[in-house]
C-alpha positions as CSV (number, residue, x, y, z in Angstrom):
1,M,-11.3,-9.6,16.6
2,I,-10.2,-12.2,14.5
3,Q,-8.3,-15.4,16.3
4,N,-7.7,-17.6,13.8
5,R,-4.1,-17.8,12.6
6,R,-5.4,-19.3,9.4
7,A,-7.9,-16.7,9.1
8,I,-5.6,-13.6,10.1
9,L,-2.6,-14.9,7.3
10,A,-5.7,-15.5,4.5
11,I,-6.6,-12.0,5.1
12,L,-2.6,-10.7,5.5
13,T,-1.7,-12.4,2.0
14,A,-5.3,-11.0,0.2
15,L,-4.5,-7.9,1.2
16,N,-1.0,-8.6,0.0
17,L,-2.1,-9.6,-3.3
18,V,-4.2,-6.5,-3.6
19,N,-1.3,-4.5,-2.9
20,Y,1.2,-5.9,-5.4
21,L,-1.7,-5.8,-8.0
22,D,-2.0,-2.2,-7.3
23,R,1.5,-1.7,-7.7
24,F,1.7,-2.9,-11.0
25,L,-1.5,-2.1,-12.5
26,V,-0.6,1.7,-12.9
27,M,1.7,0.7,-15.3
28,A,0.0,-1.4,-17.0
29,V,-2.6,0.9,-17.9
30,S,-0.2,3.8,-18.2
31,P,-0.9,4.4,-21.9
32,R,-4.7,5.3,-20.8
33,I,-3.5,7.4,-17.9
34,Q,-0.9,9.1,-20.7
35,E,-4.1,9.6,-23.2
36,R,-6.6,11.0,-20.4
37,L,-4.3,13.2,-18.8
38,R,-2.1,14.1,-21.9
39,L,1.0,13.4,-20.0
40,D,4.6,12.8,-21.6
41,D,6.7,9.4,-20.9
42,A,8.8,11.4,-18.0
43,Q,5.4,12.3,-16.5
44,T,4.3,9.2,-16.5
45,G,7.1,7.8,-15.1
46,W,6.8,10.2,-12.1
47,V,3.4,8.8,-11.4
48,A,4.7,5.3,-10.7
49,T,7.2,6.7,-8.8
50,A,5.3,9.2,-6.7
51,F,3.8,5.9,-5.2
52,M,7.7,4.8,-4.2
53,L,8.1,8.2,-2.8
54,G,5.2,7.8,-0.4
55,Y,6.2,4.3,0.6
56,F,9.8,4.6,1.2
57,A,9.4,7.8,3.0
58,T,6.7,6.8,5.4
59,S,7.9,3.0,6.0
60,P,10.2,3.7,9.1
61,I,7.5,6.3,10.7
62,F,5.2,3.1,10.4
63,G,7.7,0.8,11.9
64,Y,8.1,3.6,15.0
65,L,4.4,3.7,15.4
66,G,3.9,0.0,15.1
67,D,6.6,-0.2,18.5
68,R,4.4,2.2,20.4
69,Y,0.7,2.0,19.5
70,P,-1.5,-1.1,18.1
71,R,-0.4,-2.4,15.0
72,K,-3.6,-3.7,13.8
73,G,-5.4,-0.3,14.1
74,L,-2.5,1.4,11.9
75,I,-2.5,-1.4,9.3
76,A,-6.3,-0.9,9.4
77,A,-6.1,2.9,8.7
78,G,-3.2,2.3,6.3
79,V,-5.7,0.1,4.5
80,A,-8.3,2.5,4.1
81,V,-5.9,5.4,3.1
82,W,-4.6,3.2,0.6
83,S,-8.1,2.4,-0.9
84,L,-9.4,5.6,-0.6
85,A,-6.3,6.7,-3.0
86,T,-6.5,4.2,-5.3
87,V,-10.1,5.3,-6.3
88,L,-9.0,8.6,-6.1
89,S,-5.9,7.6,-8.3
90,G,-8.9,6.0,-11.0
91,L,-10.6,9.6,-10.6
92,A,-7.8,11.9,-10.7
93,P,-8.5,14.7,-13.6
94,T,-5.1,16.5,-13.2
95,Y,-1.1,15.4,-13.1
96,G,-1.1,16.7,-9.8
97,T,-3.9,15.3,-8.4
98,M,-2.7,11.6,-9.4
99,I,0.7,12.3,-8.2
100,L,-1.0,13.3,-4.8
101,A,-3.3,10.2,-5.0
102,R,-0.3,7.7,-5.7
103,I,1.9,9.3,-2.9
104,A,-1.0,8.7,-0.9
105,V,-1.5,4.8,-2.1
106,G,2.2,4.6,-0.9
107,V,1.5,5.7,2.7
108,G,-1.0,3.4,2.8
109,E,0.6,0.5,1.6
110,A,3.3,1.3,3.7
111,S,1.4,0.8,6.7
112,Y,0.3,-2.7,6.0
113,A,3.9,-3.5,4.3
114,T,5.8,-2.3,7.2
115,L,3.3,-3.9,9.8
116,S,1.9,-7.1,8.6
117,P,5.1,-9.1,9.0
118,T,5.2,-8.5,12.6
119,I,1.5,-9.7,13.1
120,I,2.2,-13.0,10.9
121,D,5.5,-13.4,14.1
122,D,3.2,-12.4,16.7
123,I,0.7,-15.0,15.8
124,A,3.3,-18.0,14.7
125,T,4.3,-20.7,17.1
126,P,8.3,-21.0,17.3
127,A,8.0,-24.2,15.6
128,Q,6.1,-22.5,12.9
129,K,8.4,-19.6,12.1
130,N,10.6,-19.2,9.0
131,K,8.2,-21.4,7.1
């Protein structure tokens, strides 16, 4: 287990960067997605929306679970789900599988985004909080 506060912060910051890249990359490559899966503009919009649905629906669940179970394990599981779902998004052969994969990305990211601030709060000294 990592004990160095700076290392923990660096890992969480790197995950946050990847998190935001993943969110916006789909729309950046949406013309290719539309072409490959033969989607209209509305369907392409739902690809981005599917992520948010998974994210918003499960964030409160992860907050609840984080109060009852080890948060580091929940974050690790979420990052694993998010990583696998991102790969599956890139390999999705149909609109339906793309939607399911993007929902799963949202679920995985919800675990990280909901719980990582609590990890940062845990490792910050009282003098360092809010900096």
